[in-house]
C-alpha positions as CSV (number, residue, x, y, z in Angstrom):
1,M,-32.4,29.2,-6.5
2,K,-34.8,28.3,-9.4
3,F,-33.9,27.5,-13.1
4,T,-36.2,27.1,-16.0
5,A,-36.0,24.2,-18.5
6,E,-34.9,26.8,-21.1
7,Q,-32.0,28.0,-18.9
8,I,-30.9,24.4,-18.2
9,A,-31.0,23.4,-21.8
10,G,-28.8,26.4,-22.6
11,I,-26.2,25.2,-20.1
12,L,-26.3,21.7,-21.4
13,E,-26.6,22.6,-25.1
14,G,-29.8,20.6,-25.3
15,T,-33.3,21.1,-26.7
16,V,-36.6,21.4,-24.7
17,D,-39.5,19.1,-25.4
18,G,-42.4,20.4,-23.3
19,D,-42.8,23.6,-21.2
20,P,-39.6,25.8,-21.6
21,N,-40.7,28.0,-18.6
22,I,-41.2,25.3,-16.0
23,E,-39.0,25.8,-13.0
24,V,-37.0,23.5,-10.8
25,S,-35.0,24.1,-7.6
26,K,-33.7,20.7,-6.7
27,L,-32.4,17.4,-8.0
28,S,-33.9,13.9,-7.6
29,K,-33.7,10.3,-8.6
30,I,-36.2,9.5,-11.4
31,E,-38.1,7.0,-9.2
32,E,-38.3,9.6,-6.4
33,G,-39.0,12.7,-8.5
34,V,-41.3,15.4,-7.1
35,K,-42.7,18.6,-8.4
36,G,-40.0,21.2,-8.8
37,S,-37.2,18.7,-9.2
38,L,-35.0,17.8,-12.1
39,T,-33.9,14.2,-12.9
40,F,-32.3,12.2,-15.7
41,L,-32.8,8.9,-17.6
42,A,-29.7,7.1,-18.8
43,N,-30.1,3.5,-17.8
44,P,-32.7,1.7,-19.9
45,K,-33.9,-0.3,-16.9
46,Y,-35.2,2.9,-15.3
47,K,-37.3,3.7,-18.5
48,P,-40.7,2.8,-16.9
49,Y,-40.2,5.5,-14.3
50,I,-40.3,8.3,-16.8
51,Y,-44.0,7.7,-17.3
52,T,-44.7,7.9,-13.5
53,T,-42.1,10.3,-12.2
54,K,-43.4,13.6,-10.8
55,A,-40.2,15.4,-11.6
56,S,-40.8,18.6,-13.5
57,I,-37.9,18.1,-15.9
58,T,-36.1,15.0,-17.1
59,I,-32.8,14.9,-19.0
60,V,-32.9,12.2,-21.7
61,N,-30.8,11.1,-24.6
62,S,-31.6,12.8,-27.9
63,D,-32.9,9.5,-29.5
64,F,-35.5,8.9,-26.7
65,E,-39.0,8.7,-28.0
66,P,-41.8,8.3,-25.4
67,E,-44.2,5.4,-25.9
68,E,-46.8,6.8,-23.5
69,A,-48.0,10.2,-22.4
70,L,-45.5,12.2,-20.1
71,T,-46.1,14.7,-17.4
72,T,-42.4,15.7,-17.2
73,T,-40.7,18.2,-19.6
74,L,-37.8,16.7,-21.4
75,I,-34.4,18.1,-22.2
76,K,-32.8,16.1,-24.9
77,V,-29.0,15.9,-25.1
78,D,-26.4,13.7,-26.7
79,D,-25.4,12.0,-23.4
80,A,-27.9,12.2,-20.6
81,Y,-25.6,10.9,-17.9
82,G,-22.7,13.2,-18.9
83,A,-25.1,16.1,-19.0
84,F,-26.4,15.4,-15.6
85,T,-22.9,15.1,-14.3
86,K,-22.1,18.5,-15.8
87,L,-25.2,19.9,-14.1
88,L,-24.1,18.5,-10.8
89,E,-20.7,20.3,-11.2
90,Y,-22.5,23.5,-12.1
91,Y,-24.9,23.2,-9.1
92,N,-22.0,22.6,-6.8
93,Q,-20.1,25.6,-8.1
94,I,-23.2,27.8,-7.4
95,K,-23.6,26.3,-3.9
96,M,-19.9,26.9,-3.1
97,N,-20.1,30.5,-4.5
98,K,-19.3,32.3,-1.2
99,S,-16.9,35.2,-0.8
100,G,-15.6,37.6,1.8
101,V,-14.7,37.4,5.4
102,E,-17.6,36.7,7.8
103,N,-17.8,38.0,11.3
104,P,-16.9,37.0,13.9
105,S,-13.6,35.6,12.7
106,F,-9.9,36.4,13.3
107,V,-7.4,37.0,10.5
108,S,-3.9,38.1,11.6
109,D,-2.7,41.4,10.2
110,S,0.4,39.6,8.9
111,A,-1.6,37.1,6.9
112,K,-1.5,37.4,3.1
113,I,-4.9,36.9,1.5
114,G,-5.6,36.3,-2.2
115,D,-8.5,37.4,-4.4
116,D,-12.0,36.0,-4.3
117,I,-11.5,34.2,-1.0
118,Y,-14.1,33.1,1.5
119,I,-13.4,32.8,5.2
120,G,-16.4,31.6,7.3
121,A,-17.5,32.8,10.7
122,F,-15.6,31.7,13.8
123,T,-12.5,30.8,11.8
124,Y,-9.0,31.6,13.0
125,V,-6.2,32.5,10.6
126,G,-2.8,32.9,12.3
127,D,0.3,34.9,11.7
128,N,2.2,34.9,8.4
129,V,-0.4,32.7,6.7
130,T,-0.6,32.8,2.9
131,I,-3.9,32.0,1.3
132,G,-4.1,31.9,-2.5
133,D,-6.8,33.1,-4.9
134,N,-10.3,31.6,-4.8
135,V,-9.7,29.6,-1.6
136,K,-12.8,28.7,0.5
137,I,-12.4,28.2,4.3
138,F,-15.7,27.3,5.9
139,P,-16.8,28.3,9.4
140,N,-15.1,27.0,12.6
141,S,-11.8,26.2,10.9
142,Y,-8.3,26.8,12.3
143,I,-5.4,27.8,10.2
144,G,-2.2,28.0,12.2
145,D,0.8,30.3,11.9
146,N,3.0,30.1,8.8
147,V,0.5,27.9,6.9
148,T,0.3,28.2,3.1
149,I,-2.9,27.3,1.2
150,G,-2.7,27.2,-2.6
151,D,-5.2,28.6,-5.2
152,N,-8.7,27.0,-5.5
153,S,-8.4,24.9,-2.4
154,I,-11.2,24.3,0.1
155,V,-11.2,23.7,3.8
156,F,-14.6,22.6,5.0
157,S,-16.1,23.4,8.3
158,G,-14.1,22.4,11.3
159,G,-10.9,21.6,9.4
160,K,-7.7,22.2,11.4
161,I,-4.3,22.9,9.8
162,Y,-1.5,23.3,12.3
163,S,1.4,25.7,12.0
164,D,4.0,25.5,9.2
165,C,2.0,23.1,7.0
166,I,1.8,23.6,3.2
167,I,-1.4,22.9,1.2
168,G,-1.2,22.8,-2.6
169,K,-3.6,24.1,-5.2
170,S,-7.1,22.6,-5.8
171,C,-7.0,20.5,-2.6
172,V,-10.1,19.6,-0.6
173,I,-9.9,19.1,3.1
174,N,-13.2,17.9,4.5
175,S,-14.8,18.6,7.9
176,G,-12.9,17.4,11.0
177,A,-9.7,16.6,9.2
178,I,-6.6,17.5,11.2
179,I,-3.4,18.3,9.3
180,G,-0.1,18.6,11.2
181,A,-0.9,17.3,14.7
182,D,2.1,16.0,16.6
183,G,3.4,12.6,15.6
184,F,3.3,9.8,18.1
185,G,6.8,10.2,19.4
186,F,7.7,9.2,22.9
187,A,11.0,7.9,24.4
188,P,11.2,5.7,27.6
189,N,13.5,6.6,30.4
190,E,15.3,4.5,33.0
191,K,12.1,4.7,35.2
192,G,10.0,3.2,32.5
193,E,8.2,6.5,31.9
194,Y,7.7,8.0,28.5
195,S,8.9,11.5,27.6
196,K,7.6,13.3,24.6
197,V,9.9,13.7,21.6
198,P,9.3,17.2,20.1
199,Q,7.7,17.0,16.7
200,I,9.2,20.0,14.8
201,G,8.5,19.1,11.2
202,N,5.5,19.8,9.1
203,V,3.0,18.3,6.5
204,I,3.2,19.0,2.8
205,I,0.2,18.3,0.7
206,E,0.7,18.7,-3.0
207,D,-1.8,19.8,-5.6
208,N,-5.2,18.1,-6.3
209,V,-5.3,16.1,-3.1
210,D,-8.6,15.1,-1.4
211,I,-8.6,14.6,2.4
212,G,-11.7,12.9,3.9
213,A,-13.6,13.9,6.9
214,G,-12.0,13.0,10.2
215,T,-8.7,12.0,8.6
216,T,-5.5,12.9,10.5
217,I,-2.1,13.5,9.0
218,D,0.7,14.0,11.6
219,R,3.6,16.4,11.3
220,A,7.0,14.9,10.9
221,T,9.4,14.6,13.8
222,L,12.0,16.2,11.5
223,G,11.5,17.1,7.8
224,S,8.0,16.6,6.3
225,T,5.2,14.1,6.1
226,I,4.4,14.3,2.4
227,I,1.2,13.6,0.4
228,R,2.0,13.8,-3.3
229,K,-0.1,15.1,-6.2
230,G,-3.5,13.5,-6.9
231,V,-3.7,11.4,-3.7
232,K,-7.2,10.6,-2.5
233,L,-7.7,9.8,1.2
234,D,-11.1,8.6,2.4
235,N,-12.6,9.4,5.8
236,Q,-11.1,8.4,9.2
237,I,-7.6,7.5,8.0
238,Q,-4.5,7.9,10.2
239,I,-1.2,8.9,8.5
240,A,1.7,9.0,11.0
241,H,4.8,11.2,11.1
242,N,7.3,11.2,8.2
243,V,5.1,9.0,6.0
244,E,5.3,9.7,2.3
245,I,2.4,8.7,-0.1
246,G,3.1,8.7,-3.8
247,K,1.1,10.5,-6.4
248,N,-2.4,9.2,-7.5
249,T,-2.6,6.7,-4.7
250,V,-6.0,6.1,-3.2
251,I,-6.7,4.8,0.3
252,A,-10.1,3.8,1.8
253,A,-11.5,4.5,5.2
254,Q,-10.1,3.5,8.6
255,T,-6.7,2.6,7.2
256,G,-3.7,3.3,9.4
257,V,-0.1,4.0,8.2
258,A,2.6,3.9,10.9
259,G,5.6,6.3,10.9
260,S,8.2,6.7,8.2
261,T,6.6,4.3,5.8
262,K,6.9,5.1,2.1
263,I,4.0,4.3,-0.2
264,G,4.5,4.4,-4.0
265,E,2.5,5.8,-6.9
266,N,-0.8,4.6,-8.2
267,C,-1.5,2.3,-5.3
268,Q,-5.0,1.2,-4.2
269,I,-5.4,0.4,-0.6
270,G,-8.7,-0.9,0.8
271,G,-10.4,0.0,4.1
272,Q,-9.2,-1.0,7.5
273,V,-5.7,-1.9,6.3
274,G,-2.9,-1.6,8.8
275,I,0.7,-0.8,7.7
276,V,3.6,-1.0,10.0
277,G,6.3,1.7,10.2
278,H,9.6,2.0,8.3
279,V,8.6,-0.2,5.3
280,T,8.5,0.7,1.6
281,I,5.5,-0.2,-0.6
282,G,6.2,-0.1,-4.3
283,N,4.2,1.4,-7.2
284,N,0.9,0.0,-8.5
285,V,0.4,-2.1,-5.4
286,K,-3.1,-3.3,-4.5
287,I,-4.0,-4.2,-0.9
288,Q,-7.3,-5.7,-0.1
289,A,-9.5,-4.5,2.8
290,Q,-8.5,-5.5,6.4
291,S,-5.1,-6.7,5.4
292,G,-2.1,-6.3,7.7
293,I,1.2,-5.2,6.0
294,G,4.3,-6.0,8.0
295,R,7.0,-6.1,5.3
296,H,8.4,-4.3,2.3
297,V,6.2,-4.7,-0.8
298,K,7.5,-4.8,-4.3
299,D,5.9,-3.0,-7.3
300,N,2.7,-4.5,-8.7
301,E,2.0,-6.9,-5.8
302,V,-1.6,-7.7,-4.9
303,L,-2.0,-8.6,-1.2
304,Q,-4.7,-9.9,1.1
305,G,-4.9,-11.2,4.7
306,S,-3.2,-10.5,8.0
307,P,-0.3,-10.9,7.8
308,A,-0.9,-10.3,4.1
309,L,-0.1,-12.9,1.5
310,T,0.0,-12.5,-2.2
311,Y,-3.6,-12.5,-3.5
312,G,-3.4,-15.9,-5.2
313,D,-1.7,-17.6,-2.2
314,Y,-4.4,-16.1,0.1
315,N,-7.2,-17.5,-2.0
316,K,-5.6,-21.0,-2.1
317,S,-5.0,-20.9,1.6
318,Y,-8.5,-19.8,2.3
319,V,-9.9,-22.9,0.4
320,Y,-7.9,-25.1,2.8
321,F,-8.9,-23.1,5.8
322,K,-12.6,-23.4,4.8
323,N,-12.3,-27.1,4.6
324,L,-10.2,-27.5,7.7
325,P,-12.9,-29.4,9.8
326,K,-13.4,-31.9,7.0
327,I,-9.6,-32.3,6.5
328,V,-9.1,-32.9,10.3
329,K,-12.0,-35.4,10.3
330,N,-10.4,-37.4,7.4
331,I,-7.0,-37.4,9.2
332,N,-8.6,-38.7,12.4
333,E,-10.3,-41.5,10.4
334,I,-7.0,-42.4,8.7
335,E,-5.3,-42.5,12.1
336,K,-7.9,-44.8,13.5
337,K,-7.6,-47.2,10.6
338,V,-3.8,-47.2,11.0
339,D,-4.0,-47.8,14.7
340,G,-6.5,-50.6,14.1
341,N,-4.2,-52.4,11.7
342,N,-1.3,-52.4,14.2
């Protein structure tokens, strides 16, 4: 899809300095701009590139005055970075503007489907599913029986939502995410063998939650695994059965949270963190990457290490650890002197 400088200026409430009819069909970095692309200049250190860029259109701040000849058409706005962000959002809306039910796909006769929805090819929608308005479900997705998906939510290609799970409004579930697989529940018998404990709960994801690609959230043994409003989960995260994550908490990639752990609100958890089961983590907690959490954590703690220490204690300990060879050498020399004096 192509847009003229004049059309883009209208969207951004800017003014055109150059050819109003020049067209673009893609976006680019200013240093990598090519003909037919649109870019922006907000950071002063990139200013030299505006004189060499081959981008057809460049968004600039309204006070920008060129010092050399330009080959790019300018769109002047109050805030170039903010305007480009607005344009990215607009572009994404156009790209996502799909509707209808593609074939082949299966939608149960008992499913309740809202208005302006999109269901991509090779998608399965089970019995008694409820899908809200403006929901987008991309190809090769699976929506199990009795699932509810709220208005304006998106399930990208290959997303799997098992039976009885509830997805709130304006959620994003990225490709390969699995919501509601069985929790890791097995009980040993007298022979030392393990028997599966039925997992009959579900997963509840509240509004405005983002689930990264390849992330798995297990259904509860009983009750619900709950992801509260505004939570953001990165790619390849494992959330076990009966976990609860408080609102607006963010967790980076490859973190694992074991069963029945409760994480508070507004926490920030780095990548590759491991959290044991049946502990409670307070509100506003920050956990550095690759930390191991094996205890309850109070509100506002900042932790690092495995097993994790408070951030200050970890840094002090690390200084000693780094100097350990030197410390050992000094101790050995002291011992030799003491032995020599005896």
